[in-house]
C-alpha positions in Angstrom: -5.0 -14.2 -41.5 -7.8 -13.9 -44.1 -10.7 -16.2 -43.7 -12.1 -18.1 -46.7 -15.8 -18.4 -47.0 -17.2 -21.9 -47.2 -19.6 -22.4 -50.1 -23.2 -23.2 -49.0 -24.0 -26.9 -49.0 -26.2 -28.0 -51.9 -29.7 -29.2 -51.2 -32.0 -31.7 -53.0 -35.6 -31.9 -51.8 -37.7 -34.7 -53.2 -41.4 -34.4 -54.2 -42.8 -37.9 -54.7 -45.5 -38.6 -57.2 -47.9 -40.0 -54.6 -47.5 -36.9 -52.3 -49.0 -34.6 -55.0 -52.5 -33.2 -54.8 -55.0 -35.2 -56.8 -58.4 -34.3 -58.3 -60.5 -36.7 -60.4 -63.4 -34.9 -62.1 -64.4 -37.9 -64.2 -63.4 -36.5 -67.6 -60.2 -35.0 -66.0 -57.7 -36.8 -63.8 -55.2 -34.3 -62.5 -52.2 -34.4 -60.2 -50.9 -31.1 -58.7 -47.2 -30.7 -57.9 -48.0 -27.4 -56.3 -51.1 -25.9 -54.7 -53.8 -25.4 -57.2 -57.6 -24.9 -57.2 -59.0 -26.9 -54.2 -55.6 -28.4 -53.3 -53.8 -26.0 -51.0 -50.6 -26.9 -49.2 -48.6 -23.9 -47.7 -45.5 -26.1 -48.0 -45.9 -26.5 -51.7 -46.8 -23.2 -53.3 -44.2 -23.3 -56.0 -40.4 -23.2 -56.5 -38.9 -19.8 -57.3 -40.8 -18.5 -60.4 -42.3 -22.0 -61.1 -45.8 -21.8 -59.8 -47.8 -24.8 -61.3 -47.1 -28.2 -62.7 -50.3 -30.1 -63.3 -50.2 -33.6 -64.9 -53.5 -34.0 -66.6 -55.3 -36.9 -68.3 -58.3 -35.7 -70.3 -60.9 -38.0 -71.7 -61.7 -38.0 -75.5 -63.6 -34.9 -76.7 -63.5 -33.4 -73.2 -61.5 -30.4 -72.0 -61.4 -26.9 -70.5 -64.0 -24.5 -71.9 -63.2 -20.9 -72.6 -61.7 -19.3 -69.5 -59.3 -16.5 -68.7 -55.8 -15.9 -67.3 -53.6 -12.9 -66.7 -50.0 -12.1 -65.8 -48.8 -15.7 -66.2 -46.5 -17.6 -68.6 -48.3 -20.8 -69.4 -46.3 -23.7 -71.0 -48.1 -26.8 -72.3 -46.2 -30.0 -72.9 -48.1 -32.9 -74.4 -46.9 -36.5 -73.6 -49.5 -38.5 -75.4 -52.5 -37.7 -77.6 -53.7 -34.5 -79.3 -54.8 -31.3 -77.6 -56.8 -28.6 -79.5 -56.1 -24.9 -78.5 -58.2 -21.8 -79.3 -57.9 -18.3 -77.9 -59.3 -14.8 -78.4 -56.2 -13.4 -80.0 -56.6 -15.4 -83.1 -54.8 -18.6 -82.5 -56.1 -22.1 -83.1 -53.7 -25.1 -83.1 -53.3 -28.8 -82.4 -50.6 -29.6 -79.8 -48.9 -33.0 -80.3 -46.1 -34.9 -78.4 -42.9 -33.0 -79.2 -44.7 -29.6 -79.3 -44.0 -26.9 -76.7 -46.7 -24.2 -76.5 -46.1 -20.9 -74.7 -48.9 -18.5 -73.9 -48.2 -15.2 -72.2 -51.5 -14.2 -70.6 -50.3 -10.7 -69.8 -53.1 -8.2 -69.5 -55.6 -11.0 -70.1 -56.3 -13.8 -72.5 -59.3 -16.2 -73.0 -58.6 -19.7 -74.3 -59.9 -23.2 -74.4 -58.1 -26.6 -74.5 -59.9 -29.8 -75.6 -58.8 -33.4 -76.3 -59.1 -33.5 -80.1 -59.4 -37.3 -80.3 -62.7 -39.2 -80.5 -61.2 -42.3 -78.8 -57.9 -41.7 -77.0 -57.1 -39.7 -73.8 -54.6 -36.9 -73.9 -51.8 -36.8 -71.3 -50.0 -33.5 -70.7 -48.2 -31.2 -68.3 -49.5 -27.7 -67.8 -46.9 -25.4 -66.4 -47.2 -21.9 -65.0 -44.3 -19.6 -64.5 -44.6 -16.1 -63.0 -43.5 -13.5 -65.5 -40.7 -11.0 -64.7 -43.2 -8.1 -65.2 -46.9 -7.6 -65.4 -49.2 -6.2 -68.0 -47.5 -7.7 -71.0 -49.3 -7.9 -74.3 -50.9 -11.3 -74.6 -49.0 -13.6 -77.0 -48.7 -17.1 -78.2 -45.9 -19.4 -79.6 -45.7 -23.1 -80.4 -42.6 -25.1 -81.7 -41.9 -28.7 -82.4 -38.8 -30.5 -81.1 -38.2 -33.9 -82.7 -37.2 -36.8 -80.5 -33.8 -36.9 -82.1 -33.1 -33.4 -80.7 -33.8 -34.6 -77.1 -32.5 -38.2 -77.3 -29.6 -38.6 -74.9 -29.2 -34.9 -74.2 -30.8 -31.9 -72.5 -32.6 -29.9 -75.3 -33.4 -26.3 -74.5 -37.1 -25.8 -75.3 -37.8 -22.4 -73.5 -35.7 -19.5 -72.5 -35.9 -15.7 -71.9 -34.1 -14.9 -75.1 -35.4 -17.6 -77.4 -31.9 -19.0 -78.0 -31.4 -22.2 -80.0 -34.9 -22.0 -81.5 -36.5 -22.3 -78.0 -39.9 -20.6 -77.3 -39.5 -17.3 -75.5 -40.8 -16.9 -71.9 -40.8 -13.7 -70.0 -38.7 -14.8 -67.0 -35.1 -15.6 -66.2 -35.7 -19.3 -66.7 -34.5 -22.2 -68.9 -36.6 -25.3 -69.6 -34.8 -28.4 -71.0 -36.5 -31.6 -72.2 -34.7 -34.9 -72.4 -35.4 -38.5 -73.7 -33.1 -41.1 -72.2 -32.4 -44.7 -72.9 -31.2 -47.0 -70.1 -27.7 -46.0 -69.1 -27.8 -42.7 -70.8 -26.2 -39.9 -68.7 -26.6 -36.2 -69.0 -25.0 -33.4 -67.0 -26.4 -29.9 -66.3 -24.0 -27.2 -65.0 -25.3 -24.0 -63.4 -24.1 -20.6 -64.5 -23.9 -19.6 -60.8 -24.6 -21.4 -57.5 -27.4 -19.1 -56.6 -29.6 -20.5 -59.4 -31.9 -23.4 -58.6 -33.4 -26.3 -60.6 -36.6 -28.3 -60.6 -36.4 -31.8 -62.3 -39.7 -33.4 -63.2 -39.7 -37.0 -64.3 -42.6 -37.7 -66.8 -41.8 -41.3 -67.7 -39.5 -44.1 -66.6 -36.9 -43.9 -63.9 -33.6 -41.9 -63.4 -30.9 -41.4 -60.8 -30.4 -37.7 -60.0 -27.0 -37.2 -58.3 -27.5 -40.8 -57.1 -31.1 -40.3 -55.9 -33.7 -42.5 -57.6 -36.7 -40.8 -59.1 -39.6 -42.5 -60.9 -42.4 -41.1 -63.2 -44.3 -38.3 -61.5 -41.4 -37.7 -59.0 -39.6 -34.4 -58.8 -36.7 -32.7 -57.1 -35.8 -29.2 -56.1 -32.1 -28.4 -56.2 -30.4 -25.4 -54.7 -26.8 -24.2 -54.2 -25.4 -26.8 -56.6 -22.7 -26.5 -59.3 -23.9 -29.4 -61.5 -26.5 -32.1 -61.8 -25.8 -35.6 -63.1 -28.8 -37.6 -64.4 -28.5 -41.3 -65.4 -31.4 -43.2 -66.9 -32.4 -46.5 -65.2 -35.0 -47.2 -67.9 -36.4 -45.5 -70.9 -37.2 -42.1 -69.4 -38.4 -38.6 -70.2 -37.9 -35.5 -68.1 -38.1 -31.7 -67.9 -35.4 -29.7 -66.1 -36.1 -26.1 -65.1 -33.1 -23.8 -64.4 -34.4 -20.8 -62.4 -33.1 -17.6 -61.1 
C-alpha cells in the first residue's frame, strides 16, 4: 500500500516590537528587527534573504553622511516626513510617504540620507535584502504608490521582474504594502509551500491567521499555503514573500 506524505506543519514565529534591538543616538532613534551595528543577536540574523529592517526616527536636518555599501539591495520606505537622498552615481531625490526607493549597491555605492525638514522628524524603514548575485552594477530606482493603490489590498511594490510597475530587486522576493481600515481583510496565497513570508506591522493593529500583532511587531511564516490578515484598527504593513 502506497504511503502518502504528510505536508509539513506551518509555523508562525512572532517578533515583538519591544524585543527588537534599540539604539538612541540623540538625532537618531533606531529599532533593529535583526542584528545590526552594535546590536548582535545570533538568534535574529535575518530571515531567508531578508537581512535588515531598521525602523528609524531622524531629527530635523540630521541624517547619515556619505557612506558606502556593496552587494546589498537596499529598500527605503518612508512612513512620515521627507528624506533627502544623494549618491555618487548621479542621483538626488526626495523620498516621501508612498515612495519606494531601491538602491542596488553592487560593486559599491556611496550615498547620504538626511531629513529634509527644518522642523519635523522623518520616520522610515530601511530594509536590506541579500542579492541573488554579487558584483552587480550599482543602480537606483524610486516609484510612488498612491494610498488608493494600497487601501484594502496587498499592493506589490517590489519584485524580481518589476511586474505591475513595482521596483526591481535582484532577488527572488516580493514586497507588498497595504493600508487597512478596521475590519478590512486581505489574503496572501503562496505559489509553493517552500516559500516563506515576513509580515512587518508599521502602524495600528492586525490579526494574522488569528494572532494579534501591533505596530512594530512582526511574524515569520514558513510552510504555509495562505495568510489571512484582518485589521483591528487603521493599519499599515509590509509583507515579504521570500524564496
